[in-house]
Backbone and ligand atoms as CSV (ligand in chain L), in Angstrom:
chain,resi,resn,atom,element,x,y,z
A,1,MET,N,N,30.879,-23.996,13.691
A,1,MET,CA,C,29.455,-23.888,14.018
A,1,MET,C,C,28.972,-22.448,13.842
A,2,LYS,N,N,27.705,-22.300,13.491
A,2,LYS,CA,C,27.110,-20.975,13.309
A,2,LYS,C,C,25.836,-20.857,14.162
A,3,MET,N,N,25.516,-19.620,14.501
A,3,MET,CA,C,24.218,-19.321,15.108
A,3,MET,C,C,23.401,-18.561,14.080
A,4,ILE,N,N,22.253,-19.129,13.712
A,4,ILE,CA,C,21.356,-18.454,12.767
A,4,ILE,C,C,20.202,-17.860,13.570
A,5,ILE,N,N,19.986,-16.580,13.381
A,5,ILE,CA,C,18.829,-15.912,13.992
A,5,ILE,C,C,17.893,-15.547,12.852
A,6,ALA,N,N,16.680,-16.091,12.885
A,6,ALA,CA,C,15.730,-15.847,11.796
A,6,ALA,C,C,14.442,-15.257,12.359
A,7,ILE,N,N,14.087,-14.072,11.866
A,7,ILE,CA,C,12.849,-13.410,12.294
A,7,ILE,C,C,11.829,-13.588,11.183
A,8,VAL,N,N,10.695,-14.196,11.522
A,8,VAL,CA,C,9.657,-14.450,10.513
A,8,VAL,C,C,8.312,-13.963,11.043
A,9,GLN,N,N,7.349,-13.860,10.148
A,9,GLN,CA,C,6.007,-13.473,10.581
A,9,GLN,C,C,5.371,-14.613,11.364
A,10,SER,N,N,4.539,-14.258,12.338
A,10,SER,CA,C,3.878,-15.269,13.171
A,10,SER,C,C,3.122,-16.282,12.316
A,11,LYS,N,N,2.518,-15.789,11.213
A,11,LYS,CA,C,1.729,-16.655,10.334
A,11,LYS,C,C,2.550,-17.809,9.778
A,12,ASP,N,N,3.856,-17.625,9.633
A,12,ASP,CA,C,4.719,-18.655,9.041
A,12,ASP,C,C,5.403,-19.534,10.082
A,13,SER,N,N,5.265,-19.176,11.358
A,13,SER,CA,C,6.118,-19.818,12.364
A,13,SER,C,C,5.795,-21.299,12.568
A,14,ASN,N,N,4.508,-21.670,12.525
A,14,ASN,CA,C,4.155,-23.089,12.728
A,14,ASN,C,C,4.721,-23.961,11.622
A,15,ARG,N,N,4.538,-23.472,10.376
A,15,ARG,CA,C,5.033,-24.242,9.233
A,15,ARG,C,C,6.554,-24.391,9.305
A,16,LEU,N,N,7.222,-23.316,9.678
A,16,LEU,CA,C,8.680,-23.355,9.739
A,16,LEU,C,C,9.150,-24.285,10.863
A,17,ARG,N,N,8.482,-24.220,12.005
A,17,ARG,CA,C,8.853,-25.092,13.137
A,17,ARG,C,C,8.725,-26.561,12.736
A,18,LYS,N,N,7.626,-26.878,12.027
A,18,LYS,CA,C,7.425,-28.263,11.582
A,18,LYS,C,C,8.513,-28.686,10.596
A,19,ALA,N,N,8.897,-27.770,9.705
A,19,ALA,CA,C,9.937,-28.094,8.714
A,19,ALA,C,C,11.274,-28.345,9.414
A,20,PHE,N,N,11.581,-27.562,10.454
A,20,PHE,CA,C,12.818,-27.794,11.203
A,20,PHE,C,C,12.772,-29.173,11.864
A,21,ALA,N,N,11.634,-29.503,12.477
A,21,ALA,CA,C,11.512,-30.796,13.174
A,21,ALA,C,C,11.689,-31.943,12.182
A,22,LYS,N,N,11.024,-31.816,11.017
A,22,LYS,CA,C,11.101,-32.862,9.996
A,22,LYS,C,C,12.546,-33.094,9.535
A,23,ASN,N,N,13.341,-32.030,9.515
A,23,ASN,CA,C,14.729,-32.125,9.049
A,23,ASN,C,C,15.738,-32.284,10.196
A,24,HIS,N,N,15.210,-32.579,11.392
A,24,HIS,CA,C,16.053,-32.813,12.581
A,24,HIS,C,C,16.988,-31.646,12.852
A,25,ILE,N,N,16.424,-30.442,12.783
A,25,ILE,CA,C,17.203,-29.241,13.077
A,25,ILE,C,C,16.758,-28.694,14.432
A,26,GLN,N,N,17.700,-28.646,15.358
A,26,GLN,CA,C,17.374,-28.151,16.700
A,26,GLN,C,C,17.267,-26.640,16.695
A,27,MET,N,N,16.264,-26.136,17.375
A,27,MET,CA,C,16.110,-24.667,17.413
A,27,MET,C,C,15.362,-24.267,18.675
A,28,THR,N,N,15.412,-22.967,18.942
A,28,THR,CA,C,14.600,-22.373,20.011
A,28,THR,C,C,13.758,-21.290,19.377
A,29,GLN,N,N,12.467,-21.304,19.707
A,29,GLN,CA,C,11.556,-20.300,19.141
A,29,GLN,C,C,11.187,-19.278,20.216
A,30,LEU,N,N,11.332,-18.015,19.884
A,30,LEU,CA,C,10.970,-16.938,20.805
A,30,LEU,C,C,9.804,-16.143,20.220
A,31,SER,N,N,8.910,-15.712,21.087
A,31,SER,CA,C,7.844,-14.797,20.653
A,31,SER,C,C,8.389,-13.385,20.769
A,32,THR,N,N,8.432,-12.679,19.640
A,32,THR,CA,C,9.068,-11.353,19.633
A,32,THR,C,C,8.122,-10.312,19.027
A,33,THR,N,N,8.540,-9.080,19.070
A,33,THR,CA,C,7.719,-7.979,18.558
A,33,THR,C,C,8.578,-7.100,17.665
A,34,GLY,N,N,8.095,-6.829,16.461
A,34,GLY,CA,C,8.830,-5.976,15.528
A,34,GLY,C,C,8.861,-4.540,16.029
A,35,GLY,N,N,10.008,-3.903,15.901
A,35,GLY,CA,C,10.169,-2.543,16.407
A,35,GLY,C,C,9.367,-1.517,15.634
A,36,PHE,N,N,9.101,-1.783,14.360
A,36,PHE,CA,C,8.390,-0.801,13.529
A,36,PHE,C,C,6.875,-0.977,13.646
A,37,LEU,N,N,6.402,-2.172,13.333
A,37,LEU,CA,C,4.954,-2.400,13.346
A,37,LEU,C,C,4.425,-2.670,14.755
A,38,ARG,N,N,5.335,-3.112,15.635
A,38,ARG,CA,C,4.959,-3.498,17.007
A,38,ARG,C,C,3.920,-4.612,17.005
A,39,GLU,N,N,4.055,-5.469,15.994
A,39,GLU,CA,C,3.200,-6.659,15.925
A,39,GLU,C,C,4.038,-7.867,16.317
A,40,GLY,N,N,3.360,-8.900,16.765
A,40,GLY,CA,C,4.067,-10.119,17.135
A,40,GLY,C,C,4.726,-10.750,15.922
A,41,ASN,N,N,5.976,-11.169,16.081
A,41,ASN,CA,C,6.598,-12.028,15.075
A,41,ASN,C,C,7.325,-13.143,15.826
A,42,ALA,N,N,8.039,-13.994,15.114
A,42,ALA,CA,C,8.696,-15.125,15.763
A,42,ALA,C,C,10.173,-15.105,15.410
A,43,THR,N,N,10.992,-15.347,16.418
A,43,THR,CA,C,12.447,-15.391,16.200
A,43,THR,C,C,12.950,-16.792,16.529
A,44,PHE,N,N,13.646,-17.381,15.573
A,44,PHE,CA,C,14.217,-18.712,15.762
A,44,PHE,C,C,15.719,-18.595,15.982
A,45,LEU,N,N,16.221,-19.282,16.993
A,45,LEU,CA,C,17.662,-19.407,17.234
A,45,LEU,C,C,18.055,-20.816,16.851
A,46,ILE,N,N,18.993,-20.925,15.919
A,46,ILE,CA,C,19.380,-22.250,15.420
A,46,ILE,C,C,20.901,-22.370,15.473
A,47,GLY,N,N,21.393,-23.223,16.356
A,47,GLY,CA,C,22.824,-23.529,16.392
A,47,GLY,C,C,23.072,-24.709,15.458
A,48,ILE,N,N,23.962,-24.530,14.505
A,48,ILE,CA,C,24.066,-25.540,13.436
A,48,ILE,C,C,25.509,-25.659,12.914
A,49,GLU,N,N,25.872,-26.876,12.509
A,49,GLU,CA,C,27.202,-27.104,11.935
A,49,GLU,C,C,27.311,-26.316,10.624
A,50,ASP,N,N,28.549,-25.886,10.326
A,50,ASP,CA,C,28.771,-25.051,9.130
A,50,ASP,C,C,28.194,-25.676,7.860
A,51,GLU,N,N,28.369,-26.989,7.720
A,51,GLU,CA,C,27.961,-27.639,6.461
A,51,GLU,C,C,26.440,-27.728,6.291
A,52,ARG,N,N,25.681,-27.443,7.364
A,52,ARG,CA,C,24.218,-27.499,7.246
A,52,ARG,C,C,23.571,-26.106,7.154
A,53,VAL,N,N,24.379,-25.050,7.182
A,53,VAL,CA,C,23.830,-23.686,7.160
A,53,VAL,C,C,22.971,-23.468,5.913
A,54,GLN,N,N,23.479,-23.911,4.759
A,54,GLN,CA,C,22.757,-23.694,3.507
A,54,GLN,C,C,21.396,-24.396,3.523
A,55,ASP,N,N,21.354,-25.619,4.080
A,55,ASP,CA,C,20.087,-26.353,4.188
A,55,ASP,C,C,19.079,-25.557,5.018
A,56,VAL,N,N,19.567,-25.006,6.137
A,56,VAL,CA,C,18.673,-24.244,7.021
A,56,VAL,C,C,18.143,-23.009,6.287
A,57,LEU,N,N,19.025,-22.329,5.563
A,57,LEU,CA,C,18.592,-21.129,4.825
A,57,LEU,C,C,17.531,-21.479,3.777
A,58,GLU,N,N,17.717,-22.623,3.114
A,58,GLU,CA,C,16.738,-23.064,2.101
A,58,GLU,C,C,15.382,-23.331,2.748
A,59,ILE,N,N,15.402,-23.976,3.904
A,59,ILE,CA,C,14.151,-24.290,4.617
A,59,ILE,C,C,13.438,-23.001,5.018
A,60,ILE,N,N,14.211,-22.036,5.508
A,60,ILE,CA,C,13.596,-20.757,5.903
A,60,ILE,C,C,12.996,-20.079,4.673
A,61,LYS,N,N,13.764,-20.052,3.597
A,61,LYS,CA,C,13.309,-19.401,2.359
A,61,LYS,C,C,12.000,-20.013,1.868
A,62,LYS,N,N,11.927,-21.346,1.959
A,62,LYS,CA,C,10.754,-22.058,1.444
A,62,LYS,C,C,9.510,-21.836,2.298
A,63,ASN,N,N,9.703,-21.547,3.573
A,63,ASN,CA,C,8.562,-21.526,4.487
A,63,ASN,C,C,8.184,-20.141,5.010
A,64,ALA,N,N,8.922,-19.122,4.610
A,64,ALA,CA,C,8.600,-17.765,5.075
A,64,ALA,C,C,8.208,-16.909,3.876
A,65,LYS,N,N,6.962,-16.474,3.886
A,65,LYS,CA,C,6.440,-15.721,2.738
A,65,LYS,C,C,6.566,-14.230,2.944
A,66,SER,N,N,6.770,-13.534,1.835
A,66,SER,CA,C,6.750,-12.074,1.872
A,66,SER,C,C,5.307,-11.613,1.660
A,67,ARG,N,N,4.880,-10.647,2.456
A,67,ARG,CA,C,3.505,-10.143,2.318
A,67,ARG,C,C,3.505,-8.629,2.351
A,68,GLU,N,N,2.505,-8.054,1.652
A,68,GLU,CA,C,2.329,-6.606,1.742
A,68,GLU,C,C,1.205,-6.329,2.717
A,69,GLN,N,N,1.366,-5.282,3.459
A,69,GLN,CA,C,0.360,-4.987,4.472
A,69,GLN,C,C,0.182,-3.479,4.603
A,70,TYR,N,N,-1.072,-3.031,4.627
A,70,TYR,CA,C,-1.329,-1.632,4.957
A,70,TYR,C,C,-1.428,-1.531,6.460
A,71,VAL,N,N,-0.651,-0.646,7.030
A,71,VAL,CA,C,-0.678,-0.522,8.485
A,71,VAL,C,C,-0.753,0.936,8.876
A,72,THR,N,N,-1.350,1.152,10.031
A,72,THR,CA,C,-1.269,2.470,10.644
A,72,THR,C,C,-0.188,2.336,11.694
A,73,SER,N,N,1.007,2.747,11.313
A,73,SER,CA,C,2.156,2.500,12.178
A,73,SER,C,C,2.144,3.401,13.399
A,74,GLN,N,N,2.336,2.779,14.563
A,74,GLN,CA,C,2.447,3.525,15.814
A,74,GLN,C,C,3.633,4.495,15.732
A,75,MET,N,N,4.715,4.040,15.024
A,75,MET,CA,C,5.897,4.891,14.917
A,75,MET,C,C,5.556,6.177,14.178
A,76,HIS,N,N,4.786,6.052,13.082
A,76,HIS,CA,C,4.379,7.260,12.363
A,76,HIS,C,C,3.552,8.164,13.272
A,77,MET,N,N,2.715,7.528,14.094
A,77,MET,CA,C,1.891,8.325,14.998
A,77,MET,C,C,2.779,9.070,15.998
A,78,ASP,N,N,3.822,8.345,16.516
A,78,ASP,CA,C,4.725,8.963,17.494
A,78,ASP,C,C,5.497,10.120,16.862
A,79,VAL,N,N,6.079,9.810,15.694
A,79,VAL,CA,C,6.974,10.777,15.052
A,79,VAL,C,C,6.199,11.990,14.559
A,80,GLU,N,N,4.996,11.734,14.042
A,80,GLU,CA,C,4.284,12.832,13.389
A,80,GLU,C,C,3.144,13.378,14.243
A,81,GLY,N,N,3.332,13.255,15.528
A,81,GLY,CA,C,2.428,13.927,16.463
A,81,GLY,C,C,0.996,13.461,16.399
A,82,GLY,N,N,0.766,12.192,16.249
A,82,GLY,CA,C,-0.576,11.628,16.361
A,82,GLY,C,C,-1.342,11.563,15.058
A,83,SER,N,N,-0.748,12.010,13.933
A,83,SER,CA,C,-1.473,11.932,12.669
A,83,SER,C,C,-1.317,10.529,12.075
A,84,ALA,N,N,-2.238,9.673,12.387
A,84,ALA,CA,C,-2.155,8.285,11.921
A,84,ALA,C,C,-2.654,8.199,10.484
A,85,PHE,N,N,-1.835,7.619,9.611
A,85,PHE,CA,C,-2.281,7.349,8.245
A,85,PHE,C,C,-1.677,6.034,7.818
A,86,PRO,N,N,-2.387,5.295,6.942
A,86,PRO,CA,C,-1.897,3.969,6.590
A,86,PRO,C,C,-0.686,4.042,5.662
A,87,VAL,N,N,0.258,3.161,5.886
A,87,VAL,CA,C,1.415,3.032,4.988
A,87,VAL,C,C,1.475,1.590,4.514
A,88,ASN,N,N,1.947,1.422,3.280
A,88,ASN,CA,C,2.062,0.072,2.720
A,88,ASN,C,C,3.479,-0.433,2.948
A,89,VAL,N,N,3.629,-1.537,3.684
A,89,VAL,CA,C,4.967,-2.091,3.911
A,89,VAL,C,C,5.015,-3.530,3.413
A,90,GLN,N,N,6.172,-3.901,2.903
A,90,GLN,CA,C,6.407,-5.289,2.512
A,90,GLN,C,C,7.145,-5.956,3.669
A,91,ILE,N,N,6.576,-7.010,4.211
A,91,ILE,CA,C,7.158,-7.662,5.386
A,91,ILE,C,C,7.725,-9.011,4.981
A,92,GLY,N,N,8.936,-9.268,5.454
A,92,GLY,CA,C,9.522,-10.590,5.278
A,92,GLY,C,C,9.867,-10.905,3.851
A,93,GLY,N,N,9.859,-12.171,3.507
A,93,GLY,CA,C,9.660,-13.394,4.237
A,93,GLY,C,C,10.433,-13.561,5.517
A,94,ALA,N,N,11.763,-13.415,5.529
A,94,ALA,CA,C,12.498,-13.640,6.757
A,94,ALA,C,C,13.684,-12.687,6.805
A,95,THR,N,N,14.002,-12.239,8.009
A,95,THR,CA,C,15.229,-11.470,8.237
A,95,THR,C,C,16.182,-12.408,8.955
A,96,VAL,N,N,17.322,-12.675,8.343
A,96,VAL,CA,C,18.193,-13.747,8.840
A,96,VAL,C,C,19.609,-13.228,9.096
A,97,PHE,N,N,20.140,-13.554,10.251
A,97,PHE,CA,C,21.534,-13.251,10.597
A,97,PHE,C,C,22.264,-14.574,10.785
A,98,VAL,N,N,23.462,-14.686,10.214
A,98,VAL,CA,C,24.290,-15.887,10.416
A,98,VAL,C,C,25.582,-15.441,11.104
A,99,MET,N,N,25.830,-15.989,12.297
A,99,MET,CA,C,26.985,-15.538,13.083
A,99,MET,C,C,27.877,-16.700,13.486
A,100,PRO,N,N,29.172,-16.454,13.561
A,100,PRO,CA,C,30.067,-17.518,14.016
A,100,PRO,C,C,29.873,-17.787,15.508
A,101,VAL,N,N,30.026,-19.034,15.885
A,101,VAL,CA,C,29.924,-19.416,17.309
A,101,VAL,C,C,31.327,-19.756,17.797
A,102,GLU,N,N,31.781,-19.036,18.798
A,102,GLU,CA,C,33.139,-19.258,19.306
A,102,GLU,C,C,33.209,-20.549,20.115
A,103,GLN,N,N,32.226,-20.755,20.960
A,103,GLN,CA,C,32.190,-21.981,21.777
A,103,GLN,C,C,30.756,-22.443,21.891
A,104,PHE,N,N,30.593,-23.761,22.060
A,104,PHE,CA,C,29.256,-24.347,22.246
A,104,PHE,C,C,29.349,-25.368,23.367
A,105,HIS,N,N,28.581,-25.180,24.423
A,105,HIS,CA,C,28.599,-26.116,25.555
A,105,HIS,C,C,27.178,-26.501,25.894
A,106,LYS,N,N,27.019,-27.742,26.374
A,106,LYS,CA,C,25.768,-28.137,27.033
A,106,LYS,C,C,26.176,-28.722,28.365
A,107,PHE,N,N,25.802,-28.092,29.453
A,107,PHE,CA,C,26.226,-28.568,30.766
A,107,PHE,C,C,25.091,-29.338,31.434
L,1,2BA,P1,P,9.161,-4.622,12.079
L,1,2BA,O1,O,10.225,-3.797,12.727
L,1,2BA,O2,O,7.809,-4.566,12.709
L,1,2BA,O3,O,9.079,-4.212,10.537
L,1,2BA,C1,C,8.085,-4.748,9.683
L,1,2BA,C2,C,8.280,-4.249,8.266
L,1,2BA,O4,O,8.072,-2.853,8.226
L,1,2BA,C3,C,9.707,-4.472,7.740
L,1,2BA,O5,O,9.777,-5.757,7.168
L,1,2BA,C4,C,9.876,-3.353,6.728
L,1,2BA,O6,O,9.344,-3.707,5.463
L,1,2BA,C5,C,8.986,-2.250,7.296
L,1,2BA,N1,N,9.766,-1.243,8.009
L,1,2BA,C6,C,10.577,-1.420,9.070
L,1,2BA,N2,N,11.084,-0.257,9.501
L,1,2BA,C7,C,10.584,0.692,8.679
L,1,2BA,C8,C,10.706,2.123,8.590
L,1,2BA,N3,N,11.466,2.815,9.448
L,1,2BA,N4,N,10.016,2.765,7.597
L,1,2BA,C9,C,9.239,2.083,6.713
L,1,2BA,N5,N,9.063,0.746,6.764
L,1,2BA,C10,C,9.724,0.066,7.719
L,1,2BA,P2,P,11.115,-6.597,7.247
L,1,2BA,O7,O,12.270,-5.759,6.823
L,1,2BA,O8,O,10.866,-7.843,6.492
L,1,2BA,O9,O,11.336,-6.920,8.793
L,1,2BA,C11,C,10.501,-7.843,9.474
L,1,2BA,C12,C,10.870,-7.853,10.954
L,1,2BA,O10,O,12.231,-8.325,11.072
L,1,2BA,C13,C,10.896,-6.488,11.630
L,1,2BA,O11,O,9.598,-6.163,12.084
L,1,2BA,C14,C,11.877,-6.689,12.785
L,1,2BA,O12,O,11.233,-7.387,13.849
L,1,2BA,C15,C,12.885,-7.649,12.152
L,1,2BA,N6,N,14.044,-6.934,11.596
L,1,2BA,C16,C,14.192,-6.442,10.346
L,1,2BA,N7,N,15.398,-5.904,10.172
L,1,2BA,C17,C,16.049,-6.051,11.340
L,1,2BA,C18,C,17.356,-5.680,11.806
L,1,2BA,N8,N,18.256,-5.051,11.010
L,1,2BA,N9,N,17.678,-5.983,13.092
L,1,2BA,C19,C,16.809,-6.628,13.909
L,1,2BA,N10,N,15.559,-7.012,13.527
L,1,2BA,C20,C,15.194,-6.717,12.266
């Protein structure tokens, strides 16, 4: 079994949640905040059998879009002493971690 952690943009989260439901993939959705932009994003926790990992990755790939965004990053403001200027960043589609699960219990 694997634990997949997928961070996607909030804009894609509804579509992705529906795709997981349609494919009978159990998951937990968390409302999270990106450390750089400090904007809301969504993190999905998906515990899944090894043989279905590829299916899950395909679903994420299909439903999470990459976007370019001009932002006035709070981090730049912090680091550079308040001089806010816009930077162009490419966000997503998805940042995905796949980890082995040592044990899985439901009590
Ligand atoms: P944020 O930390 O808000 O980052 C949003 C986007 O800003 C990133 O997109 C990246 O293109 C850019 N970015 C991040 N740090 C930067 C920096 N120091 N200088 C210039 N640009 C920077 P993604 O790479 O697609 O990441 C999207 C979100 O995924 C991130 O939101 C964060 O919440 C999460 N993430 C990305 N890499 C991660 C990692 N290694 N560990 C944990 N979470 C991660």
